[in-house]
BALOBA-1460 file (C-alpha; in Angstrom, 3 decimals):
// residues 147
<rec num="1" residu="x" x="-7.980" y="2.196" z="27.069"/>
<rec num="2" residu="x" x="-5.445" y="0.168" z="25.045"/>
<rec num="3" residu="x" x="-3.945" y="-1.073" z="28.307"/>
<rec num="4" residu="x" x="-7.298" y="-2.389" z="29.538"/>
<rec num="5" residu="x" x="-7.979" y="-4.082" z="26.188"/>
<rec num="6" residu="x" x="-4.585" y="-5.766" z="26.141"/>
<rec num="7" residu="x" x="-4.908" y="-6.900" z="29.758"/>
<rec num="8" residu="x" x="-8.379" y="-8.285" z="29.106"/>
<rec num="9" residu="x" x="-7.096" y="-10.057" z="25.990"/>
<rec num="10" residu="x" x="-4.194" y="-11.563" z="27.909"/>
<rec num="11" residu="x" x="-6.444" y="-12.760" z="30.692"/>
<rec num="12" residu="x" x="-8.905" y="-14.201" z="28.197"/>
<rec num="13" residu="x" x="-6.064" y="-16.137" z="26.565"/>
<rec num="14" residu="x" x="-5.010" y="-17.429" z="29.973"/>
<rec num="15" residu="x" x="-8.512" y="-18.499" z="30.900"/>
<rec num="16" residu="x" x="-9.148" y="-20.081" z="27.508"/>
<rec num="17" residu="x" x="-6.024" y="-22.184" z="27.817"/>
<rec num="18" residu="x" x="-6.861" y="-23.090" z="31.409"/>
<rec num="19" residu="x" x="-10.300" y="-24.325" z="30.433"/>
<rec num="20" residu="x" x="-9.127" y="-26.952" z="27.949"/>
<rec num="21" residu="x" x="-10.162" y="-30.464" z="28.848"/>
<rec num="22" residu="x" x="-12.626" y="-33.198" z="28.136"/>
<rec num="23" residu="x" x="-15.096" y="-32.759" z="30.962"/>
<rec num="24" residu="x" x="-17.909" y="-30.292" z="31.450"/>
<rec num="25" residu="x" x="-17.111" y="-27.383" z="33.765"/>
<rec num="26" residu="x" x="-17.898" y="-27.916" z="37.420"/>
<rec num="27" residu="x" x="-20.044" y="-25.202" z="39.007"/>
<rec num="28" residu="x" x="-17.945" y="-23.134" z="41.369"/>
<rec num="29" residu="x" x="-18.813" y="-20.713" z="44.118"/>
<rec num="30" residu="x" x="-18.726" y="-17.004" z="43.366"/>
<rec num="31" residu="x" x="-15.234" y="-15.770" z="42.629"/>
<rec num="32" residu="x" x="-13.245" y="-13.571" z="44.944"/>
<rec num="33" residu="x" x="-12.435" y="-10.738" z="42.603"/>
<rec num="34" residu="x" x="-10.480" y="-7.565" z="43.218"/>
<rec num="35" residu="x" x="-10.601" y="-6.098" z="39.718"/>
<rec num="36" residu="x" x="-10.611" y="-2.298" z="39.890"/>
<rec num="37" residu="x" x="-13.710" y="-0.641" z="38.417"/>
<rec num="38" residu="x" x="-13.375" y="0.591" z="34.835"/>
<rec num="39" residu="x" x="-13.759" y="4.368" z="34.989"/>
<rec num="40" residu="x" x="-11.348" y="5.042" z="32.116"/>
<rec num="41" residu="x" x="-8.637" y="5.509" z="34.717"/>
<rec num="42" residu="x" x="-5.170" y="3.933" z="34.472"/>
<rec num="43" residu="x" x="-4.824" y="0.532" z="36.100"/>
<rec num="44" residu="x" x="-3.753" y="0.977" z="39.683"/>
<rec num="45" residu="x" x="-2.127" y="-1.472" z="42.079"/>
<rec num="46" residu="x" x="-4.614" y="-3.094" z="44.460"/>
<rec num="47" residu="x" x="-2.243" y="-2.953" z="47.419"/>
<rec num="48" residu="x" x="-2.919" y="-6.658" z="47.965"/>
<rec num="49" residu="x" x="-0.503" y="-9.570" z="47.907"/>
<rec num="50" residu="x" x="-0.514" y="-12.185" z="45.145"/>
<rec num="51" residu="x" x="-2.721" y="-15.218" z="45.693"/>
<rec num="52" residu="x" x="-1.271" y="-18.216" z="47.519"/>
<rec num="53" residu="x" x="0.742" y="-20.406" z="45.160"/>
<rec num="54" residu="x" x="1.422" y="-17.621" z="42.651"/>
<rec num="55" residu="x" x="4.951" y="-16.193" z="42.770"/>
<rec num="56" residu="x" x="5.066" y="-12.425" z="42.265"/>
<rec num="57" residu="x" x="7.786" y="-10.960" z="40.071"/>
<rec num="58" residu="x" x="9.983" y="-8.596" z="42.148"/>
<rec num="59" residu="x" x="8.965" y="-4.944" z="41.823"/>
<rec num="60" residu="x" x="5.697" y="-5.750" z="40.056"/>
<rec num="61" residu="x" x="2.307" y="-4.456" z="41.170"/>
<rec num="62" residu="x" x="-0.738" y="-6.663" z="41.532"/>
<rec num="63" residu="x" x="-3.565" y="-5.007" z="39.593"/>
<rec num="64" residu="x" x="-6.252" y="-7.688" z="39.854"/>
<rec num="65" residu="x" x="-6.889" y="-11.188" z="41.055"/>
<rec num="66" residu="x" x="-9.619" y="-13.708" z="40.529"/>
<rec num="67" residu="x" x="-9.715" y="-16.785" z="42.737"/>
<rec num="68" residu="x" x="-12.011" y="-19.696" z="41.974"/>
<rec num="69" residu="x" x="-12.070" y="-23.306" z="43.073"/>
<rec num="70" residu="x" x="-9.746" y="-24.672" z="40.372"/>
<rec num="71" residu="x" x="-8.378" y="-21.575" z="38.627"/>
<rec num="72" residu="x" x="-6.632" y="-18.554" z="40.093"/>
<rec num="73" residu="x" x="-5.570" y="-15.613" z="37.909"/>
<rec num="74" residu="x" x="-3.420" y="-12.724" z="39.116"/>
<rec num="75" residu="x" x="-2.664" y="-9.767" z="36.819"/>
<rec num="76" residu="x" x="0.409" y="-7.619" z="37.359"/>
<rec num="77" residu="x" x="2.235" y="-4.664" z="35.859"/>
<rec num="78" residu="x" x="5.978" y="-4.066" z="35.714"/>
<rec num="79" residu="x" x="8.357" y="-1.479" z="34.345"/>
<rec num="80" residu="x" x="10.691" y="-4.285" z="33.225"/>
<rec num="81" residu="x" x="10.381" y="-5.675" z="29.708"/>
<rec num="82" residu="x" x="8.380" y="-8.840" z="29.046"/>
<rec num="83" residu="x" x="11.465" y="-10.941" z="28.234"/>
<rec num="84" residu="x" x="12.958" y="-10.114" z="31.649"/>
<rec num="85" residu="x" x="9.711" y="-11.042" z="33.416"/>
<rec num="86" residu="x" x="9.472" y="-14.340" z="31.504"/>
<rec num="87" residu="x" x="13.152" y="-15.128" z="32.195"/>
<rec num="88" residu="x" x="12.626" y="-14.614" z="35.941"/>
<rec num="89" residu="x" x="9.707" y="-17.065" z="35.992"/>
<rec num="90" residu="x" x="11.692" y="-19.559" z="33.861"/>
<rec num="91" residu="x" x="14.474" y="-19.416" z="36.458"/>
<rec num="92" residu="x" x="12.328" y="-19.382" z="39.615"/>
<rec num="93" residu="x" x="9.554" y="-21.887" z="38.864"/>
<rec num="94" residu="x" x="11.819" y="-24.966" z="38.604"/>
<rec num="95" residu="x" x="13.106" y="-24.200" z="42.114"/>
<rec num="96" residu="x" x="9.569" y="-24.778" z="43.463"/>
<rec num="97" residu="x" x="8.898" y="-27.941" z="41.474"/>
<rec num="98" residu="x" x="7.511" y="-26.689" z="38.139"/>
<rec num="99" residu="x" x="8.772" y="-28.055" z="34.812"/>
<rec num="100" residu="x" x="8.531" y="-26.126" z="31.544"/>
<rec num="101" residu="x" x="5.676" y="-27.464" z="29.398"/>
<rec num="102" residu="x" x="5.515" y="-25.218" z="26.347"/>
<rec num="103" residu="x" x="5.354" y="-21.711" z="24.991"/>
<rec num="104" residu="x" x="3.738" y="-19.638" z="22.280"/>
<rec num="105" residu="x" x="3.892" y="-16.042" z="21.123"/>
<rec num="106" residu="x" x="1.925" y="-13.721" z="18.880"/>
<rec num="107" residu="x" x="3.336" y="-10.246" z="18.286"/>
<rec num="108" residu="x" x="4.166" y="-8.658" z="21.656"/>
<rec num="109" residu="x" x="2.270" y="-11.369" z="23.593"/>
<rec num="110" residu="x" x="4.083" y="-14.393" z="24.998"/>
<rec num="111" residu="x" x="2.724" y="-17.331" z="26.971"/>
<rec num="112" residu="x" x="4.767" y="-19.995" z="28.784"/>
<rec num="113" residu="x" x="3.343" y="-22.938" z="30.706"/>
<rec num="114" residu="x" x="4.863" y="-24.862" z="33.605"/>
<rec num="115" residu="x" x="3.508" y="-27.945" z="35.393"/>
<rec num="116" residu="x" x="3.699" y="-30.001" z="38.560"/>
<rec num="117" residu="x" x="1.676" y="-33.130" z="39.289"/>
<rec num="118" residu="x" x="-1.047" y="-30.917" z="40.792"/>
<rec num="119" residu="x" x="-1.009" y="-27.590" z="38.909"/>
<rec num="120" residu="x" x="-0.321" y="-25.864" z="35.626"/>
<rec num="121" residu="x" x="1.049" y="-22.344" z="35.910"/>
<rec num="122" residu="x" x="0.818" y="-20.146" z="32.798"/>
<rec num="123" residu="x" x="2.666" y="-16.834" z="32.535"/>
<rec num="124" residu="x" x="1.223" y="-14.499" z="29.866"/>
<rec num="125" residu="x" x="3.082" y="-11.276" z="29.097"/>
<rec num="126" residu="x" x="2.168" y="-8.269" z="26.986"/>
<rec num="127" residu="x" x="5.075" y="-5.978" z="26.124"/>
<rec num="128" residu="x" x="3.730" y="-2.445" z="25.738"/>
<rec num="129" residu="x" x="6.958" y="-0.986" z="24.382"/>
<rec num="130" residu="x" x="7.450" y="2.597" z="25.558"/>
<rec num="131" residu="x" x="4.098" y="2.834" z="27.376"/>
<rec num="132" residu="x" x="3.849" y="2.690" z="31.156"/>
<rec num="133" residu="x" x="3.681" y="0.223" z="32.638"/>
<rec num="134" residu="x" x="6.041" y="-1.399" z="30.184"/>
<rec num="135" residu="x" x="4.710" y="-4.923" z="30.729"/>
<rec num="136" residu="x" x="1.331" y="-6.278" z="31.712"/>
<rec num="137" residu="x" x="1.253" y="-9.933" z="32.663"/>
<rec num="138" residu="x" x="-0.951" y="-12.545" z="34.212"/>
<rec num="139" residu="x" x="-0.075" y="-15.691" z="36.092"/>
<rec num="140" residu="x" x="-2.767" y="-18.368" z="36.000"/>
<rec num="141" residu="x" x="-2.691" y="-21.396" z="38.291"/>
<rec num="142" residu="x" x="-4.993" y="-24.233" z="37.233"/>
<rec num="143" residu="x" x="-5.569" y="-27.400" z="39.225"/>
<rec num="144" residu="x" x="-4.879" y="-30.502" z="37.165"/>
<rec num="145" residu="x" x="-7.714" y="-32.992" z="37.458"/>
<rec num="146" residu="x" x="-6.450" y="-36.318" z="38.722"/>
<rec num="147" residu="x" x="-7.841" y="-39.554" z="37.216"/>
C-alpha cells in the first residue's frame, strides 16, 4: 500500500511540474494507459517496453505508462538505489541531446529535469530503503510549446 501511495505521489509531482505554463490546457484524446488494476497486490511489471523517447534504466521494470498528446509518463521499479538511477540518467541523457535544467529533493524523493529544444524530461525517484523494489521512479517527457 505504501508503495502505491509513493508511486502515485511521485507521478503527481511529475505531472504537476509538467503542467506548468501560461496557457490553458489543450483537450487531448483519451490516454493510452497500462496502469495495473489496484487489487492491493504488489506492483508488477507490465511486460511492455518504455514509450518512444523515454530511455529505460538497465534492469528496471516498466510498471505503468500513460501516453497523451504532449505528456508521456512511464513508471519503473529497480533494485538499484535512487542515486544510482539518477546518476545513470545524468550520464546518458546528454548523449542524446538533453541538458540538465535543475533538480530538487524532499526526503527520499528526488527530481531532476533535462531539456532539449523540443522536450523536457523529468526523472523522479523514490528511494524505498530496504523495501523491494528498492527504487520507484518515473520519467516524464513533456513537449515544449514553441512560440
